[in-house]
VEXMI-736558 format. One record per atom (N, C-alpha, C): x, y, z. Coordinates in pm, whole numbers, plus 32768, in hexadecimal, padded with zeros to 4 digits. Layout:
BEGIN
PT     x     y     z
PT     X     Y     Z
...
This chain:
BEGIN
PT     x     y     z
PT  8684  756A  73B5
PT  86DE  7577  7327
PT  8702  7501  72EE
PT  8732  7512  728D
PT  8768  748D  723D
PT  87E1  7453  728D
PT  8816  74AA  72CE
PT  88A0  7476  7318
PT  8879  7430  7393
PT  8801  7449  73CD
PT  87D4  741D  7454
PT  87C7  7469  74BB
PT  87F0  74E9  7492
PT  87E6  755D  7516
PT  875A  758E  7519
PT  8745  758B  758D
PT  86A1  75AE  7597
PT  86AE  7641  75CE
PT  865A  7685  756B
PT  862E  770F  756A
PT  8595  772A  75B1
PT  859C  7780  761B
PT  852B  7789  7657
PT  84DA  7818  7612
PT  8466  781C  760F
PT  8413  7889  75ED
PT  839D  78AE  7636
PT  8376  7927  762C
PT  82F7  793B  7663
PT  8292  7963  75E5
PT  821B  7928  7605
PT  81D3  7923  7593
PT  8135  7942  75C1
PT  80E1  7952  756F
PT  8055  7994  75AD
PT  8003  790E  75D3
PT  7FC9  790A  7642
PT  7F6D  78B3  7681
PT  7F01  78AA  7622
PT  7ECA  7930  7604
PT  7E45  794A  75CE
PT  7E3C  7902  7540
PT  7EBA  7916  74F3
PT  7ED0  78DC  7464
PT  7ECC  783B  7477
PT  7F1E  780E  74E7
PT  7F08  7771  74EF
PT  7E94  773A  74FC
PT  7E27  778B  754E
PT  7DAD  7759  7548
PT  7D4B  7772  74EF
PT  7D5C  77EB  74B8
PT  7CF1  780C  7458
PT  7D22  7825  73BF
PT  7DA6  781C  73BA
PT  7DD6  7828  7323
PT  7DEC  78C6  7315
PT  7DF1  78F6  728B
PT  7E17  7971  7253
PT  7D99  79C3  7262
PT  7D19  7992  7269
PT  7CB4  79E8  72A0
PT  7CAE  7A33  7338
PT  7CF9  79F5  737A
PT  7D1C  7A4C  73FC
PT  7D8F  7A87  7417
PT  7DF7  7A60  73CD
PT  7E78  7A9F  73DC
PT  7EC6  7A88  7354
PT  7F20  7AED  7332
PT  7F73  7ACE  72B5
PT  7FCF  7A4E  72BD
PT  7FFE  7A55  734A
PT  8042  79CC  737A
PT  80DA  79F3  736E
PT  80FC  7A5B  73A0
PT  818D  7A7D  73AB
PT  81D0  7A24  740D
PT  8256  7A18  7414
PT  82B5  79D7  7456
PT  8336  7A22  745A
PT  8372  7A24  74D4
PT  83FC  7A65  74EF
PT  843E  7A1F  7535
PT  84D1  7A19  751B
PT  8524  79D7  756A
PT  852E  79F8  75F7
PT  8522  798E  7655
PT  851C  799F  76E1
PT  8590  79FE  770F
PT  8601  79E5  76E7
PT  8677  7A32  7724
PT  8666  7ACB  76DD
PT  8638  7AD5  766A
PT  8635  7B5D  762C
PT  85BB  7BA9  7683
PT  8558  7B72  7697
PT  84EB  7BB8  76DF
PT  8510  7BE4  7783
PT  8557  7B6E  77BE
PT  8582  7B90  783B
PT  85E1  7BF6  7857
PT  8642  7BEC  77EB
PT  86A2  7C57  77F8
PT  8660  7CE8  77C3
PT  85FF  7CF6  7776
PT  85CC  7D6B  774C
PT  857C  7DB0  77B7
PT  8525  7D4D  7819
PT  84D5  7D7B  7884
PT  852E  7DA4  78FB
PT  857E  7D4B  792E
PT  85DC  7D50  7990
PT  863D  7DF3  7982
PT  8662  7DF8  7911
PT  86B8  7E8A  78E6
PT  8656  7EEF  7908
PT  85D3  7EE1  78BE
PT  8586  7F61  78C9
PT  8565  7F7E  794C
PT  8537  7F06  799D
PT  8501  7F24  7A25
PT  857B  7F74  7A76
PT  85FA  7F31  7A57
PT  8673  7F5C  7AB1
PT  8689  7FF8  7A8F
PT  8687  8032  7A12
PT  86A6  8099  79EA
PT  8640  8107  79EC
PT  85C0  80DF  79E2
PT  854D  813F  79D2
PT  84ED  8132  7A56
PT  84EF  80D0  7A8C
PT  8478  80D8  7AFE
PT  84CF  80DF  7B8C
PT  8545  806A  7B87
PT  8568  805D  7C13
PT  85EC  80BA  7C32
PT  85D9  812C  7C38
PT  8626  81A0  7C63
PT  85EA  81E3  7CBD
PT  8636  822B  7D2E
PT  85E7  8284  7D86
PT  85A0  82DA  7D5A
PT  85D3  8320  7CF3
PT  858D  8394  7CBF
PT  8515  837D  7C80
PT  850A  8311  7C22
PT  849B  82E6  7BDE
PT  843A  82B3  7C3E
PT  845A  825F  7CA5
PT  83F9  823B  7D0B
PT  83BF  82BB  7D61
PT  8417  8309  7D89
PT  83E0  8377  7DD5
PT  837A  83D1  7D8E
PT  8390  83DC  7D13
PT  833B  8420  7CC6
PT  82AD  83CE  7CA6
PT  82B5  8350  7C9F
PT  8237  82FD  7C9E
PT  81EF  8301  7D15
PT  824B  8306  7D7F
PT  81FC  8300  7E08
PT  81DF  836B  7E4E
PT  81F9  83E5  7E00
PT  81C8  8455  7E37
PT  8136  8462  7E61
PT  80E4  843C  7E21
PT  805F  844A  7E37
PT  8047  83F8  7EB2
PT  8078  8388  7EDA
PT  8069  8345  7F55
PT  8094  83B3  7FD0
PT  80EF  83E5  7FB7
PT  8132  8452  8032
PT  80BE  84B3  8044
PT  8083  84E2  7FCF
PT  8019  8545  7FD5
PT  7FA3  850A  802A
PT  7F6E  8498  7FEF
PT  7F05  8459  8031
PT  7F25  844B  80C2
PT  7F84  8413  80F0
PT  7FB7  8408  8177
PT  7F9F  8487  81BF
PT  7FD3  84ED  818F
PT  7FCA  8571  81D5
PT  7F40  85A1  81EC
PT  7EEE  8578  8186
PT  7E54  8589  818E
PT  7E1F  8557  81F1
PT  7E49  84C5  81F4
PT  7E09  8470  825B
PT  7E2C  84AD  82F4
PT  7EB9  84C3  82F2
PT  7EEA  84EF  8379
PT  7EA2  857F  83A6
PT  7E8A  85D4  835C
PT  7E4A  8642  837F
PT  7DBE  8624  83AA
PT  7D7C  85D6  835C
PT  7CE2  85A9  8371
PT  7CEF  8555  83F7
PT  7D47  8516  841F
PT  7D39  84CA  8492
PT  7D61  8527  8516
PT  7DBB  857A  84EF
PT  7DCF  85DD  856E
PT  7D62  8629  858A
PT  7D08  8659  8522
PT  7C88  869D  853E
PT  7C22  864E  8590
PT  7C2C  85C7  8568
PT  7BBF  8574  857F
PT  7BFA  8546  863B
PT  7C72  854D  8643
PT  7C85  8526  86C7
PT  7C83  85A9  872F
PT  7CA3  8620  86EA
PT  7C83  86A4  8749
PT  7BE8  86B3  875D
PT  7B9D  868B  86F3
PT  7B09  8691  8719
PT  7AE2  862F  877A
PT  7B1E  85B7  8779
PT  7ADE  853B  87E0
PT  7B1F  8568  886E
PT  7BA6  85A5  8884
PT  7BD3  85E3  88EC
PT  7B67  8634  8934
PT  7B40  8697  88D6
PT  7AED  8705  8908
PT  7A6E  86B3  8953
PT  7A25  866D  88DE
PT  799C  8621  8925
PT  79C4  85DC  89A7
PT  7A37  858B  89A6
PT  7A52  853B  8A2F
PT  7A57  858E  8AA9
PT  7AA8  8600  8A8F
PT  7ACE  8652  8AFA
PT  7A53  86A2  8B14
PT  79E9  86BD  8AC0
PT  7978  8707  8AD9
PT  7910  86AE  8B1D
PT  78F3  8630  8AF3
PT  78B2  85CC  8B50
PT  78E8  85B7  8BD4
PT  7965  85A4  8BD6
PT  79A4  85A1  8C64
PT  7981  8607  8CC7
PT  798C  8682  8C8F
PT  797E  86FF  8CE9
PT  78F1  8705  8D0D
PT  7892  86E1  8CAC
PT  780A  86DE  8CDE
PT  77E4  8693  8D48
PT  7813  8601  8D3C
PT  781F  8594  8DB1
PT  7846  85E1  8E33
PT  78D0  8620  8E23
PT  7904  864C  8EA5
PT  789D  86B9  8EEF
PT  7862  8710  8E93
PT  7806  8778  8EBA
PT  7792  8736  8F0A
PT  7764  86D9  8ED5
PT  76E6  8691  8F0C
PT  770E  8653  8F95
PT  7784  8617  8F9B
PT  77B5  85CC  9012
PT  77CE  8648  9089
PT  77FD  86AB  9057
PT  780E  870E  90C4
PT  778F  8754  90F8
PT  7727  8752  90AF
PT  76B6  8777  90D7
PT  7667  871C  912B
PT  767D  8686  9111
PT  763C  8630  9169
PT  7699  8638  91F8
PT  7702  863A  91E2
PT  7761  863C  9260
PT  7762  869A  92B2
PT  7746  872F  9280
PT  772E  87A2  92D5
PT  7690  87AE  92ED
PT  763D  8753  92C8
PT  75AC  875A  9307
PT  7555  87A9  92B3
PT  757A  87E7  924F
PT  7533  8833  91E6
PT  74D6  87E3  919A
PT  74F2  8763  918B
PT  7486  870D  9120
PT  7470  8679  916E
PT  73F3  8650  9162
PT  73C4  85D2  9190
PT  73F4  8558  9128
PT  7411  84E8  915B
PT  743E  8484  90F6
PT  73B1  843D  90D7
PT  735B  848E  9091
PT  72DD  844C  905F
PT  72E1  83FA  8FE0
PT  727F  83D7  8FD0
PT  7285  8378  8F42
PT  72B6  83CA  8EC1
PT  726A  844A  8E9C
PT  72A0  849B  8E43
PT  7343  84B4  8E38
PT  737F  84C5  8EB9
PT  73F0  84F6  8EC1
PT  7454  846F  8EAB
PT  741A  83F1  8ED2
PT  746D  8386  8EB7
PT  7460  836F  8E23
PT  7401  8376  8DD4
PT  73F2  837B  8D4B
PT  745B  83D8  8D05
PT  7468  8453  8D27
PT  74C8  84B0  8D05
PT  754B  8477  8D02
PT  755A  8456  8D7C
PT  75EE  8417  8D9E
PT  760B  83A7  8D4B
PT  75B8  8353  8D41
PT  75CE  82CA  8CE8
PT  75D8  8308  8C5B
PT  75A2  836B  8C28
PT  75B4  838D  8BAF
PT  7642  83DB  8B7B
PT  7658  8424  8BF4
PT  76D8  8473  8BE6
PT  773D  840C  8BE8
PT  774E  83B0  8C3A
PT  77A1  833D  8C3F
PT  77B8  82F1  8BBD
PT  7744  82DA  8B85
PT  7748  82A6  8AFE
PT  7798  82EC  8A9F
PT  7769  8366  8A98
PT  779F  83BF  8A40
PT  783C  83D9  8A3B
PT  7871  83CE  8AC2
PT  78FF  83FF  8AE3
PT  7938  8372  8AB7
PT  790E  82FE  8ADB
PT  7945  8264  8AB5
PT  794F  8262  8A19
PT  78E9  8282  89DB
PT  78E7  8284  8950
PT  7950  82BF  88FF
PT  7956  8346  8932
PT  79B7  83AA  88F7
PT  7A4A  837F  8926
PT  7A60  8345  899D
PT  7AEA  8316  89AB
PT  7B05  8292  8957
PT  7AB1  8237  893A
PT  7AC0  81CD  88F1
PT  7AE5  81FF  8866
PT  7AA0  8254  8839
PT  7AB6  8283  87AE
PT  7B23  82C9  879F
PT  7B5A  8305  880E
PT  7BD5  8351  8811
PT  7C47  82E9  8817
PT  7C40  8284  8863
PT  7CB9  8210  8857
PT  7CA8  81E8  87D0
PT  7C45  81C7  8786
PT  7C3B  8196  8706
PT  7C80  81EB  86AF
PT  7C66  8265  86BB
PT  7CA1  82D7  8660
PT  7D27  82D8  867B
PT  7D69  82DC  86E9
PT  7DF5  82EF  8705
PT  7E42  826D  86DC
PT  7E07  81EE  86DF
PT  7E31  817F  86B0
PT  7E5C  8175  861A
PT  7DF2  81B2  85D4
PT  7DDA  81BE  853A
PT  7E54  8226  850C
PT  7E6A  8299  8567
PT  7EE0  8300  853E
PT  7F5E  82B0  8552
PT  7F79  8276  85BE
PT  7FFA  823C  85D5
PT  8020  81C6  8575
PT  7FAC  818C  8532
PT  7FC2  8128  84BB
PT  7FDD  815E  8439
PT  7FCD  81D0  8424
PT  7FDA  8216  83B3
PT  8077  8205  837B
PT  8092  81DE  830A
PT  8127  81BF  82EE
PT  815C  822B  8276
PT  81D7  8267  829C
PT  8210  82B3  822B
PT  8279  827D  81F6
PT  8296  8289  8160
PT  82F2  8261  811C
PT  8361  82C6  8124
PT  83D9  829A  8151
PT  844E  82F7  8168
PT  84A5  82E9  80F1
PT  84F8  834C  80D5
PT  855D  832C  805D
PT  85B8  82CE  806C
PT  85C5  82AF  80EF
PT  8633  8233  8110
PT  85DA  81A4  80D7
PT  856F  8197  810B
PT  8508  8122  80E5
PT  8520  810B  8051
PT  84FB  8188  7FFA
PT  84FA  8173  7F63
PT  857F  8151  7F36
PT  85F3  819D  7F68
PT  8667  8173  7F23
PT  86A1  80D8  7F57
PT  8676  80B1  7FD5
PT  8695  8020  7FE9
PT  8647  7FBF  7F87
PT  85C1  7FEC  7F70
PT  8564  7F93  7F2C
PT  85B1  7F84  7E99
PT  85D6  8010  7E69
PT  8602  800B  7DE0
PT  8677  7FB4  7DC7
PT  86DC  7FC9  7E2C
PT  876E  7F78  7E2C
PT  8751  7EEB  7E3E
PT  86F8  7EC5  7E95
PT  86EE  7E36  7EA3
PT  86A2  7DEF  7E38
PT  8648  7E2D  7DE5
PT  85FB  7DFE  7D6D
PT  865F  7DF7  7D0A
PT  86AA  7E6B  7CFC
PT  8701  7E5E  7C80
PT  8780  7DE7  7C86
PT  87B0  7DDD  7D0A
PT  87FD  7D72  7D23
PT  87C8  7CE6  7D0D
PT  8746  7CC6  7D43
PT  870E  7C42  7D16
PT  86E7  7C37  7C89
PT  86CC  7C9E  7C48
PT  86B6  7C95  7BA8
PT  873A  7C7A  7B6D
PT  87B3  7CB0  7BA5
PT  8836  7CA5  7B55
PT  8861  7C1E  7B85
PT  885F  7BE6  7BFE
PT  88B7  7B77  7C12
PT  8873  7AEF  7C47
PT  87EF  7AF9  7C6D
PT  879A  7A8B  7C81
PT  879C  7A1E  7C15
PT  8786  79A4  7C3D
PT  8779  7934  7BD8
PT  86DE  7954  7BA5
PT  86DC  7911  7B1A
PT  866E  792D  7ADA
PT  85DD  7920  7B07
PT  85C2  78C3  7B4F
PT  8535  788D  7B8B
PT  8521  7901  7BF1
PT  8585  7932  7C3D
PT  8575  798D  7CB3
PT  8572  7A1E  7C79
PT  85AD  7A2D  7C09
PT  85A9  7AC8  7BC4
PT  8525  7AC3  7B77
PT  84ED  7A65  7B63
PT  8463  7A61  7B0D
PT  83FF  7A79  7B88
PT  8406  7A3B  7BF0
PT  83C4  7A43  7C6F
PT  83B0  7ADB  7CA3
PT  842D  7B22  7CA7
PT  8429  7B97  7CD3
PT  83EE  7C02  7C67
PT  83FA  7BDF  7BE3
PT  83B0  7C31  7B78
PT  831D  7C1F  7B96
PT  82E8  7BAA  7BB2
PT  8270  7B7E  7BBA
PT  822F  7BCA  7C34
PT  827B  7C08  7C8C
PT  824F  7C47  7D0C
PT  823A  7CE4  7CE3
PT  8277  7D14  7C87
PT  8260  7D98  7C50
PT  8222  7DB7  7BCC
PT  820B  7D51  7B8C
PT  81C9  7D62  7B00
PT  8149  7CE9  7AFA
PT  80DD  7D31  7AAE
PT  807B  7CE3  7AAD
PT  8087  7C98  7A25
PT  80A2  7CD8  79B4
PT  80A1  7C91  7939
PT  8111  7CE6  78D4
PT  8127  7C99  7871
PT  8194  7CE5  7817
PT  8166  7CAE  7798
PT  813C  7D25  7747
PT  8103  7D0E  76B9
PT  8165  7D2A  764F
PT  8163  7CC1  7600
PT  81C6  7CD3  7586
PT  817F  7CE8  7503
PT  81A2  7D41  74AD
PT  8171  7D40  7431
PT  81E1  7D66  73D9
PT  81B9  7D8F  7353
PT  822D  7D87  72E9
PT  8288  7E0A  72FC
PT  826F  7E54  7347
PT  82BB  7EE8  734C
PT  82EC  7EEE  73DF
PT  82A2  7EC5  7445
PT  82CA  7ED6  74D3
PT  82AB  7E84  7528
PT  82EF  7E93  75AB
PT  82BA  7E35  761D
PT  8282  7E92  7682
PT  820A  7E74  76BF
PT  81DC  7ECF  7726
PT  81E6  7E7A  77A7
PT  8203  7EC8  780F
PT  8221  7E78  788F
PT  81A5  7ED4  78D8
PT  814F  7E88  7933
PT  80D6  7EBD  7968
PT  80D4  7EAD  79FE
PT  80AD  7F10  7A43
PT  80B4  7F17  7ACB
PT  803E  7F6E  7B10
PT  8036  7F76  7B86
PT  7FF7  7FEC  7BC6
PT  8032  8029  7C45
PT  801A  80B0  7C4F
PT  8060  8101  7CB7
PT  804B  80DD  7D4B
PT  7FC7  80C4  7D5F
PT  7FA6  80A8  7DD9
PT  7FE6  802D  7E18
PT  7FF9  7FBF  7DCC
PT  8034  7F43  7DED
PT  80B9  7F61  7DEA
PT  80F7  7F9F  7DB1
PT  8189  7FBC  7DAC
PT  8196  7FFE  7E2F
PT  8150  805C  7E5D
PT  815B  8099  7EF1
PT  8167  8024  7F51
PT  80FD  7FC4  7F2D
PT  80F9  7F61  7FA7
PT  817D  7EFF  7FA9
PT  81C1  7EFA  7F27
PT  8227  7EB2  7F12
PT  8295  7EF1  7F5F
PT  82B3  7F6E  7F69
PT  8322  7FA8  7FA9
PT  830A  7FAB  8023
PT  8289  7FBB  805C
PT  826B  7FA8  80F8
PT  8282  7F1B  811D
PT  8254  7EC8  80CC
PT  825F  7E2B  80EF
PT  8304  7E0F  80F5
PT  8349  7E40  808C
PT  83D3  7E16  809E
PT  8406  7E4E  810E
PT  83F0  7ECB  813B
PT  842E  7F02  81C5
PT  840D  7EB3  8232
PT  8384  7E8A  8221
PT  834B  7E3D  82BB
PT  8390  7DB6  82C2
PT  8393  7D80  8238
PT  83C3  7CF0  824E
PT  844C  7CE7  820C
PT  84AB  7D3C  820A
PT  852D  7D36  81EE
PT  8543  7CE7  8158
PT  84FD  7D22  8104
PT  851C  7CFF  8075
PT  84A2  7CB3  8038
PT  8430  7C84  807A
PT  83DA  7C33  8029
PT  8373  7C93  7FF2
PT  8354  7C8C  7F6B
PT  8317  7CEF  7F1D
PT  8294  7CC3  7F02
PT  8237  7D12  7F12
PT  81A9  7CF8  7EF8
PT  8190  7CFE  7E60
PT  8123  7CB8  7E39
PT  80F9  7CBF  7DB3
PT  80E2  7D57  7D7B
PT  80F2  7D79  7D09
PT  80C8  7DEE  7CEC
PT  809D  7DDC  7C5C
PT  803B  7E29  7C1A
PT  8007  7E24  7BA9
PT  7FF8  7EAA  7B5C
PT  7F90  7EB7  7B05
PT  7FB0  7F0D  7A99
PT  7F9C  7F97  7AAF
PT  7FEF  7FEE  7A60
PT  7FCB  806F  7A5D
PT  8043  80DB  7A95
PT  80B9  80A6  7AB0
PT  8127  8110  7AEE
PT  81A7  811F  7A88
PT  81AA  80E1  7A10
PT  822C  80E3  79C3
PT  8226  8127  7948
PT  819D  8178  7936
PT  819F  81C3  78C1
PT  81F2  8242  78BF
PT  8212  826A  782F
PT  8272  82DD  783D
PT  820B  8355  785A
């Protein structure tokens, strides 16, 4: 300014590169846009009720995955048990003298052993995958919302902008409105990541803030 005070603005990089053919070239005071965005996120997104609403589909998908995993595990358990029982029956026939350990029987035993081992391996993988499924609890959502609101409210400017960058892909400014864009699936990852790493938020992008 004429008094020597430095005023910071956000302006359009496309306009800077290509001129008015690429963008009208709007500019907005840094403090003004930061205040608008942080207030809107705090009031409209970062509340337990709003986050729970947005993440409801995640819980539904997790339940579907859990049901499918349970069915898969049950099928593999039956397959492994069946293969093991067939092996036991063959062993008993040989031990009791009702079958000779000839080449066809050896091949049959080898095939049953492979089938049992494959079923058991697949079963362990399925059980491991079921254990790793993550559920977002109301407590996790509440802690995430509270932590993010606190950071946006009290953190220094650069850190606050970094936190915004973790949950916002881009902010579009036109003559009538400011649009904040993100994506629900990565918002889900942000909540999970914040819980796992005690506050470090993953990057989230477009699609989650619309009315």
